[in-house]
Structures are given as structure tokens and as C-alpha cells.
N, C-alpha and C positions, 0 to 999 in steps of 0.2 A: 615624376609622371603626374600630369594633372588629373582631376577627378573624372573628367569625361573619358579619357584614355584608360584609366584604371578600371572604370566600370565596364567599358567595352572588352577589355582584356579578360576580366573576370567572367563576363557573360559568354565569351568564346569557350570557356572551359566547363560550361554547364550543359550536360546532356548531349544529344546527337542532333545534328542539323540535317534538314532535307537536302540542302544545297550549300556547298562552299564555292564561292567565286574567287579565283586568284587573279588579281589585276584590278587596280583602281583607276583606270582610265575611263573615258565616257562609256565604252562598251560594257565594261564590267559593272559600272555604276548603274547603267540602264537595265542590265540583266537583273541585278540585285533589286532594284526598285520594282520591276515588273513581277519578279518572283514573290517578293514580300507582299505586294498588293493582292496577289492571287491566293494568299493564305499559307504559303510555304515558310518554314523556318530557314532563314538564309543568313549566311555570314559572308563578308567580303574582307579579304586581306590584301594588303599592298606593301611591297618591300620599301618603296619610297613614300612619296606623298600622293594624295589623290590628284589626278590630272598633272602629275609631276613631270611627265615626259611629253609625248606627242599631243595629248589632249589639251595642253596649254600652249602649244606651239603651232596653232593653225593660223589661217588667214582671218580668223574672227568673223566668218561669214556663215549665215544660215541662208542658203540660196537654192534656187531651182536648177541652176547649171546651164546658163545660156550657151556656153560653148559646146554642150552635148548635142545641141540641135544640128550641129555640123555633121554628126554621125548619121543623120537621115531619119526616116520615119520610125525606126526601131527605138529611137531614144525618146520619143514623145511620151509614152506611158511613164518612164522613169522621171522625166522632167515634171509631168503633171503630179506624180506622187510627191516629189520634192517640194513642189509649190504648196501642196496640201499641208505638209508638215511645217513648212516655213510659216504659213499663215496661222496655223493652229498655235504655234509657239508665240508668234508675235501678237496675235489678237487675244488669246485666251489663257494659255498656259504659263507664259512668262513675259508679259508685256513690259515688265520692269527691267528685264535683262536683254530682250531681243527686240530691236527697233528697226523700222524701215529706213532705207537710205537710197536716194537716187544714184544711179550709175550712168556714166557717159562712156561711150565707145568712140573715141575721136577718129575721124576719117581724114587722112592726109593724101595729098597728091602722090601717086605711085605706091600707095599702101596696099596691103593684101586684100582689103575688102572695100566695096563701093558703098555709097550712101544708100542706093537702092537695095542691095543685099542686106545690109545691116538694118535698114528700116523695116524690111519684111521680117527679118529675124526677131526684132524686139516686139513687133506687132503680134507675131505668133506666140512669143514668150509671154506677153501680157495676157493673151487669150487663154493660155494654159493655166494661168493663175486666176482666171475668172475676172480679170480686170479690176481686182480688188484694190490695187494701188494706183489705178489710172492706166491710160493707154500709153504704150510705148510709142515714141515718135522721134523724128529727126529734128535737131535744133540747128540754128544758124551758128556760124563760127563765133559771132559776137555774144550770143546768148550762152554758149558753152563757156566762153572765157569769163563771163560775168559770174558763173557758178564756180569756176575753178581758176583762181587768180594766177596760179603758176602754170597754166596750160600753155604749151608751145603753140604759137600762132602761125609760124612760117609754114606755108603749104596746107594749112588747115582748111578743109572744105565743109566742116560741120561736125556734128556728133549725134549718134543714136543714143537715146535715153531710155532706160528701163529701171525697174525697182527690184531690189533684194533687201535682205535684212542683215544687220551686223550685231555682234554680241561681244561680251568679255567672256571668252571660253572658260577661263578658270573659275569665274564666279558661277557660270551655269553649271559646271561640273560639281562644285562644292554644294550648290543649292540642291541639285539632284541627289547628291549623297545624303543631304539632310532629309529630303523627301523619303528616301529609302529607309533611313533610321526611324522616321516618324511612322512608317508603315510596319515597323517591327524588326527590321534587319539589324544585325550587329556588324558594324564596320570598324576596322582598325588599320591604320597606316603605320609605316615604319616597322613592319614585322615581316620577316622573310620566310618563304617556304624552303625548308632544307631537305624535304623528302616527301614522297607520297606514301600514304598508308594503303596497304592492300590486304584484301581477304581472298586468299587464293591468287588468282591472276587479276582480280577486279580492283580498281582504285576505289577506296572507301574512306578517304580522308587525307589530311595533310599534317605534316610535322612542321612546327613553327619555331622561330627563334627571334628574340629581340634583345634589347639591352638588359631586360629583367630576367631573362632565362629562356628555357625551352619548354614546350608542351605540344600536345597533339589535339586535333579536332577531327571527330568522326562525322561522316556525311554519306548520305545515300548516293549523291551525285556530286562530282567535282567538275567545275567549269574553268577552263583555261582561257582567260581573256587578257593575256600578258603582252599583246601587241608584238613589238620587235623581239621579245623573248619567248615567243610562242613555241618555237622548236626546242628551246632549252627545256621547257616543261614536258614537251612530248617525249624527249629522250629520257626524262626521269621515269616516264611511264614505260617506254620501250627503247632501250639503248640502240636498237637497230633502226629506229624510225628514220625514214628518208626526209630530207628538207622539204618543207611544204610552202614556204613563202620566200619572197625577196623584198628588199627594202629600197625605198626611194627617199632621198633627203629633200626636204623643203626648208629653205632658209628665208628669213625675213629681217628687215631693218625697221627700226622705229626712229623717225627723224623729227627734230624740233622744227616747227614751222611758225611763222609770224602771222600770216593772214589766214583767217578761217576759210575752210572750203565748204561749199554747200552741196557738193556731190563727190562721189568717188570716181575713179577712172579705171576702166578695163581696157588695157592696152594690148592689142594683138601683137604677138611675137612671131608666130608662124601659123600654119594651118591648124595647129592643135593647141599650142600653148598661148596663154595670155599672162600679162604682168598686171598686178593690181597696185594702185596708189589710193589709199583709203584714209580719210580723216578718222582718227580713232584716239580716244582719251585725250583730246586736245592736241594731238600730234599727227604725224603722217606715217602710216604703215605701208611699207613697200615689200613686194615679193610676188612670186616665190620662185625658187629653183625646183628642178625635177630631174634628179640624176641618181643612178644606182649607187647604193651605199653598201660597202662591205667593211665590216669592222665592229668594234664594240658599240652597241647601241647607246650605252651610257656616256660615250665620249663624243657623241655627235654635237657639232657646233657650226656656227657660221664662220667660214674662213675668209681671209682677205680676198680670195678669188670669188667667193660668193658675193661679197660686198661690191666688188667691181662689176660683176655680172648684173646684179640687181640695179645698181645705179645706172649702168649703161642702158639696160632695157627700159627702165622707167624714164630715162633721159630722152628717149625718142618722143615723149609727149609732155614731160614735165621740165620746167626750167628752174634754175636756182638751187639745184641739188648739190650739196657739198658734204664731204666727210666730216667737216667741222661741226655739222649739225646732227651728227649721228649720236643718238641718246642710248640706244640699246640694240643688240642683235640676238636672235634666237633661231634655233633650228629644230625640226622634228622629223620623224620617220614615218612615211606612209607604208603600211603593210599591204603588199600586193600578192596575188596568187603566183606561185612559182611558174616559170615558163620562159620562153625566149623572147627576144625583141626589146625595143627601147622602152624604158619604164614610163615615159610620157604617153605612150600609146596603150599601156596595159589597162585592163578593166579595173575600175574602182568598185569592186563588188565584195559583198560579205560572203565568206566561205565558212560553213559549219561542218565539222567532221567529228567522228568518234574514234578514239584509238583502241588498241588491243585490250586495254584495261577498262574501257568504257568511259574514259575521261572525254568530255566534250570540249573541243577547241574551236574558238571563234576568232576569225581574223578579217581585217579589212572593213569596208564600210565608210560612212562619212558622217560628220557632225549633224548635218541637217536631219537625218533620219534615225537618230539615236534611239528614239522611242520605239520605232518600228523594229529596229534590230533587237532591242531588248525583248520585245514580244515574240519575235521569231526564235530567239534562243530559248525563251521560256517554253515555247511549244515543243522544242526538242527535249528539254528537261522533262516535261510532262510525259513525253513518249517513253523516256528512260524509266520514269517512275511508274508507268502503267496508269497514269492519271488522265482523266478526261480533260479535254480542252477547257480552259477557264473563260473563254469568250473574250471579247474586246475589252481592253483596259484604257480606252481613250477618255479624255475629258478631265482628268485630275490635274489641277494646276500645281505648279511648283510653289514652295513656301514663299510668301511675300508678294504673290501676284496681285498687281493693280497697276493702273497707269502711273507713270512717273510724275505727271503733272498733278494728279490728285494727292499722291503721297507727299510731294514737295510742298504743296499748299498747306497741308496739315502740319507737316514737320516744321516748316518755317514759322507757322503761327505758334506752335507749342514751344519752340526753342528759338526765340527771336534774336538770340545772341549769335546764332550760327550764320556765317557768311553765306551768301547765295550760292557760290560755287560748291561749298561743302554740302549744302542741302541737296542740290542737284546731284552731286556725286553719290551721296548716300541713297537717294531715291532710286537711282538707276543701277545700283549695285546690290541693294538689299531689299528693295521694295518696302512692304509694310514692316518687315523685320528690322528696318533701320531704327525703329523706336527702341528695340532692344539695345542697339549700339549706343544711341545718345543717352539712354537712361543710365548708363554707366557713369555719366557725368554727375549724377546725383551722389554717387559714392566718392567721386574724386573729380572736381571741376577741371583739373589739369588734363584729364583724358579727352576733353573737347578741343584741345589745342592741336594745331597741325603737326603732323609728323615732320614735314619739311615745309618751309615757308613758300616754296614754289609749287606745291601740290595740294590737292583737296583732301587727301587722306588724313584722318585724325587718330590719336593714340587709342581712343576707345575701340577702334577696329581691331587693334592688336589684342586687347583683353578679350573682346568678343570672339576672336578667332581661336584663342586658347580655350575658352569656356565652352564654345558651341560648335566649333568647326574643326576639331581634331588637330589644330596646329600645335607643334611642339618644337619646331626649328625655325630659325630666323627666316630662311628662304620660303618656308611654308607661308609665312605672313607677308613678307615684302614682295615676293614674286607672284604669289597665287591668290592670297586672300585680299590683298590691296593692290594698288597700281604704283607703288613707290619705286620698285626696281625698273619696271618698264618705262618709267619716266626719267630714269637715270639719276634718281635722287637718294639711293641707298648709301649714304655716306657712312664713314666709320662710326660717327657719333649716333647716327640713326640706328645702325645695326647693334651698337652697344646698348642703347636704351630699349630696343626691341627685345634683346636677350634678357635684360633685367625683368621686363614685364612678363615674359614667358616663364621665367623662373619663380616669379613672386607667388 
């Protein structure tokens, strides 16, 4: 066990906590961050890795939700709020991790939407964002093709353009976890909840188990933010608890691409669903699916049928797609309120409930509004504690916040031996904390070498992940702290060397 994990484990066994959060996805991390900043003593425990499930299996978007406008006027306040969060993250809180990107909605002869309708939609969408990224507009077919070299031109009438933001979801989650720790929270991954502690009928803590043994943690309030496992924890509290959620699977493909794209595509599939084709980490991200999932949440994966569906839907607007260019696949589970109907039409809302033992369970929501959700759960925690509202917690940036351009300029000057793509990669994944990463090269210059010759990640990131980001397993590093796996570069030799560095 490395020093960081040992210290966290020891801290969990000291005294009583105000709040224990179960679940290290973005909702659990956001709740922990908000509660710690408000002055509460908070612990977060996660059976796998932080962002190890759905929170690292998203479409990598921080967005207002253009498609929600089709729901009518009732959706306008939600889209406006989404835009406020999107711009706050991209402009002030995490400009190193959340970046603007133009999106095109291609209009084809016989397609579900006309140029006029889409033009009006992106204009309204831009207005709701305060025109911060510019005016939405309709482009000619030629201009659209110039921005997206693989755009299918047969029957193309033009494209509507708007702006959203994209991110590396794993890095945002890990950085937010670090922010929570810097605010005083104790976080530990790879430790399982094996039972709930009770005083009378009230839940007052958790019993934990990891490779080093078992112990308990006492808390005034327990928050269940376990996502797809929400009802498993609720039945620990009350074996007779009825099911409260249903799950929808979203699968994605990461494709190798030769020509750079200047914009992403939002491809209408029907009156509700869209398919995305997004330039991401030097590759092309395609997806997603939306179908009910019944089974073990830990076993979710992208099947051959998912691959066929995604390629087929993207192929209505993208040319040159081939399974031979497939670098990686992944799938996650959306947590939706229980109820009838198709999952693609179900509301994407956050539901907060309290069980018979007082455990607070939080389900649903979306990446874009994770800060708001954390503050909402904190308000519920404060009510349980009989504590006055702590007021707004806005404005605090994530660790490393600065523009990638300014970080890259300083980093490239200080470390002139680093290749330009490595400098850019570090600046856009660590921000100003990238200096912590490259400083490891003073201890061992070999750590500044590439993990794989075809990617920008360097070995210093592995050591940094172990020392500063709770990484203890190979996939923690290659899948979530770096981009090695999603680029299809996690060879046997890379995994072996990573294992050595984690154990050193």
C-alpha cells in the first residue's frame, strides 16, 4: 500500500465523521467536495476506483443539451442552467480540462429536420448561453465538409453549427477528488462496504473491508451515491426496500482517424436520439446507445451488436468508418428513475431520497451539473444534521486551473526537451499541476520518456498517479489517470512496467 493510501486508511479510523459518502463516481465526489468546503468532516469510500464505472464512460461532453429544446418551453430553464455550468467550468473553474468545441448538425435531403428548424434551434441555443461562444448559424455544405473531412456529402444540404464543451471525464473526476481532499475530506478507493452500522434503526456508519482487513467508520449521516448499485445499498438499510431505479446502457467506440477534425457532429437518429462523432484525444469518439440494461452492473460492456449499431448510425453522416480502425470500446450505465416506457424518453433528473434508517440516496443527474448536484445533496445533509444552510459554494476552481496555452508556454520553456505534443497533453490534463509531474524527471530522467511511442503519456504520470491520485492498480493508471488504454496502447510490456512502478 502506497503512502497516500495508507494515510487515508489510517485517517478513516480516527474519530467520528459528520458524513460518509459511499460511491466514488462524480456525484459522490461532488457531494464530498461540497460538504468538505462547507466545514463538515467528510469521508468517501469506493469499492473500485474513482470514476471507475459510468463516470469514466460518458460522451465526454459538458453541454447545454440542444436536443432538450425539442421538449418545448419547459426545457428552456434546464438548458439555461446547463449553459451556466458549462461556461463556469470552461471559463473559470477548469479551463485546463473543459474546452469549447464547435458542433455541426448535418442536414440531408429527406432527413428528420430542415435547415430552417435547425437554424432556429441553434440560434435559441446560443441565446440561452448568452452568445458566449458566438452565434449559432447554418453553414453551406462546402464549409461543413471543410471542417469535417469525413462528412458524407451525398444529399447534404448544409449544417447547423453551435458550441458546447468537451472534457476527459476521468481526469475531471480525479481532479475534483483532489479538490475534495485539499478541502479536508478523506477519500479512499478499492475498499468495499460490507455492512451498514446502526444505532437502533438509524444508519450511523459503515463497515469496510479491503486487502488489509476490516474496520468500521461512524458517521452522523451516510450518503448512498453508488449509481447502478444504489438499490443494493438501500436493501442493506432495509431488506424490503422496493426497486427505485432502472438502468440504461450507453456504449461508445474510439476510432483511429488520419485527418484532424475541426468540429464534432451531432447526427439526428430520430425525434429524440442523436449520435455523436467527436474528435477526442487525437481520435474519433462515436456513440451512444440507449437501451434498458438488466444484469450485473459490473459486467456492462460494448457488445458486437452495439458496435454495429454505432457504426451504422454514425455512418449516415460519416464516411470511411471501419472496424479495422477500432481502438477501444467502453460502456456505462445511466441511472434513471423507476417507471414505465422507453429509456430513451425517460427523464434525466436527479432524485434524492431518505430511507427508513435515514440513509440519503442520490441517483441520476448529468456530468454538466455535477457541482449543482453536490450542493443539492449537501442541502439535504444539512437538513438531516439540523444545520443551517451554508450558502452558495460557487467560484472555487479545480486544482491546476489555468488556460492550457499559458501552461504550455511555461512548461515548454522550463522543460525544452519535452516534445510539443507531450507539453500540450500535460497542459490539458493536469493544468498547472503538470509541473508536479515533470518534476519527477529530476529524480529519474527516464520518467520523461513516453509510455508508448504512439501516444503523449509519459512514465512520470504513472508515478504521479501513485503518489498523488490514489492509483494502486494498473487500470487505475492506464484507463483513468492517463489516456494509454483509450488509445489502444496498453500492451503487455506497458502493463508490466506500470505494475513495477506502482509497486516501487
